[in-house]
N, C-alpha and C positions, 0 to 999 in steps of 0.2 A: 331501595340501600342496598340491596345486598348485590344485588348487581354490579354495582359502584366498586365493590371492595372484593370480587372475583378475581383472583389472581391468575388465571387456569386460561391461557389463550391455546386456543385451538395450533394440532404441530403445522396446520396447514399456512398459519400467521407466520409460525414463525421461519418457512421457507421461502414467503415472501418481503420476508423483512430480510433475509439474509441476501437475497437477490437485489434488495432495494439498499442497504451496503457498503455490497459489494459495488457493485456498477456505479453509484455514485464516487463513494470514495477513491476509489481509482479513474473515475472520467476525472475530478478536483485535482488529481496526482499528475495526470497526463497531462496535466497546464505546467506542472512543474518538469516535468521531464523531454517534452516534446522542443522546447526554447533549450533543455542543454543534448538533444540529438541533433538541432542543426548546426548547435557552437561544433560540436562533434565532426561534425561531417561538412562542415568547411574548410578545417584545416589550417584558421591561423591560429591564432598565438592565442592559449590559455591559463586563464587564471582561474585557477578550481582549488578547494580544498582537501590537499594529500594527507588524510587518515593516516594511509598505511604506511606513505614511505613509498611507495611506489611510481612517484609521481603525479603529476597534474592531469594528465594526458590518462593514465590508466585508473584515476581516481575518477575523474568525471565517464570515462565508458563504464564504469561500472554502478555510480548515478544513476547513469543512462541504463544502464542493463537492468537496474530494481523501479525507478520512475514510471521508465515506457513500456519497456518488454514486457517486466512482472504485471505493470497495474494491465497492458492488453488480455496476460491470460486471464486476473483478476475478472477482468468483463466479462469474459467468456466462460468461467468457469471453470477454468482448465489447468488441472494443476495447481490448484488453489492454494494449499496447506505450502507447497513448494514453494510458492512464485510470493506467499506470503513471507517468509524469510528473507530475501533480500532488502526488502519492503520495512522490515524491521530495525533490519541494523541500518539502513540510510538514516530513517528515523530518529533510533540512539546515538549516532552520527550526530543528525540535525542538529540533535534537541539538547546533549551536553558535550561535544568535541566544539562546532561548529556557532553555539550561541552560548557556550559555555560564562563565558564574562558579559553575555546579556539579561536585561532584567526579562521576567516570567516570562511576561509578554511576549517576549520570543520566542523562547521555548514551546507555548504551548498549544500553537498549530502543531508540528511536527510530535509531540507529547499528545495529541487528543488521535492525530493518523496512528502512530503507535498505539493505544488501545483498539482504534480498528481492524489493524493488524494484525494485533492478536488475539484480535474475535476470528480473524477470518481462520488466522491458523489453530482456534482451539474449537471452533467448530465447523470449520469448510465449506463446501460453497455451498450444502443445502439441496434441495428438491431440484429447483431450477438451473441448470449447471449442466457443461458437459461434462465433467467428472461423474456426476449420477447418470448421464449415459453411457458413457463407458463402463460405468462398473455394473449396470444390467446386462453386459454381454459376457 
């Protein structure tokens, strides 16, 4: 029974969990970013939420930067905290602007991603990352 109540995890478990959380959430986000990248590269008519008033193409490019490029950086564990910031902003826009009038169920995924990316901002990439390798040099 005492073992079940133990809340202390070895540090190695924390680092493995940061790796799993970082890689899986970023890989899932790539499934949102890749189609946006293809839309941007095709150069056809773009219909995208213009949250900053910069135009639909610029807004789409910023979303691609966050959802595709920053997700790749998270998978690698490279510039993890910096890469988390555009993803956090994108999830804030998705949850509170794009889906502002939608029921909570539509906002839920954006909010869950938001919490994950805030976690990567706060805790960093962990031991198993390029950030850690560069830190050692």
